[in-house]
N, C-alpha and C positions, 0 to 999 in steps of 0.2 A: 500398608500405610496405616498410620494411627490418626487420631482426631486432630493432630497438629499439622498434618499434611506431609509427614515424613515417616521414616521407619520407626518402630517402637524403641529401637536402641539408639536413636539420634542423640540422646543425652548421655549415653554411656561415657564414662571417663571424665565428665565435667565436674567442677567443684559443686558439692551439694550444699544446700541450705542447711543450717544446723538441725532443723527438724526433719529433713528428708532422709530417706534410705534408698538403697539401690534396688528398686523394684525389678523383679523378673519381667521380661518382655510381655508375658501374658497378663500381667497386672498393670501394664502401662497403657495398653490399647483401650481407648474409649474412656479413660479415667477422668479426663477434664484438664483444665489449664494448669500449667506449672507456675504461671505468674499469679500475682495477687489479683483478686477480682472484687467487684462491688456486688453485694447481695441485694435482694429486693428491698431491704430496709435502709439501703444507702451506707452500709457498713463495709469497709474494706476487709477482706478475709485473706490472710496469708502474707501480711506485711510486717507482722510481729509488733505492730503498734496496737495495743489493746485498749487504748482510750479512744473512743469515737463519740462525738456528740449525738450521732444517730442511734447508738447502741441502746437497746432496752435496759442494759445494765446501768447506764448513766441516767436513765429516766425511770428507775424502778419505783413502784409505790405499792401499797396494799391492793390496788386494783389491777396490777400487772399480772397477766396470765403467764406463768412460766413456760407454757407450751410455745409461746412466741419465739423462744430461742431453741426450739427442737428442729431437727432436720438437717439435711445435707447442706443447706445454704450457709450453715454456720461452721462447716468443717472444710478445710482446704484438702483437695484430693491428693496432694503430695506433702504438704507442710503441716502435719498434725503431730503433736508431741506423742500421741498414742502409738504412732508407728515405731517408737523407740523401745517399746516393751520387748522382752525376749521372745514371747510367743508371736507377736506380729512380725518381728524381724525374721524369725524362722520361717513363717508362712510366706511373707511377701518377697524375701530375698533368696530363700532356699527351697521353697515349695513344700516345706514340712507342714502337714496338716495338724492343727492343734489337737491335743489329746482331749477326748471327751470325758465327761464325768467329774471334772475337777470341781465345778461349782454346782453340781446336782445334789439334790436332797432326796435320798432314797425313801425317806418316810413321808414325802409329800407327793401327792398325785395331782398334778395340775392339768391333766389331760381330760378330765371329765367336765361336763357342763355344770358350772357352779349354780347351786340353788335352783335346779330344774324343777319346775312345778310338779308336784305329785309324786316325785320319786325319792325325795329325801337326799338326793345327790347334793353334795356341798356341805353336808353337816360335818361339824368338827369331830363328831364321834366316828365318822367314816375313817378318818385318818387314824384315830386311836384304835379302832377295830382292826385295821390292816396292820398296824404296828404290833398289836398283841398277837396276831396270827403269825407274824414273822419278826421276832425280836432282833434278828440280825440287821433288819432294815433300819433300825433306830440309829445305828452307828455307821452303817455302810460297810461293816467288816464281816466278811464271810469266813467264819471259823473253819468250816470244812475245807475251803479252798486255801485258807491261810493267807488271804490277801484282801486288800480293800476292794469293795465292789461298787 
């Protein structure tokens, strides 16, 4: 049973909304409503009507904190245009896990505590020092292996 009270494939074969894709059953369970819903700001999400008097976009000022529009309450669990990307369709419709490393920067180390007191961690020169020690990390190209790394 899914969160809608039926089987996960209860919607299989139906006409999809223009922004929907055919989610594999494992991505349908517990996903949330297929219908449009009203979020905590009184904005309808998933109806394709992007003008709403309650939307922070229609009340924006220099004092508006952009974080007010962050979070799951602004994204429909089935009707989001982001699902149309090739990577998302491969993952959600075919179960193909996205390739890692596409957007990684081999010359940037974001795993250390930035500006940790007394250690010098977080200094710009740390990045330069690592890059000088391994010039291949600057481009992400491993000449010995003959491929992108």
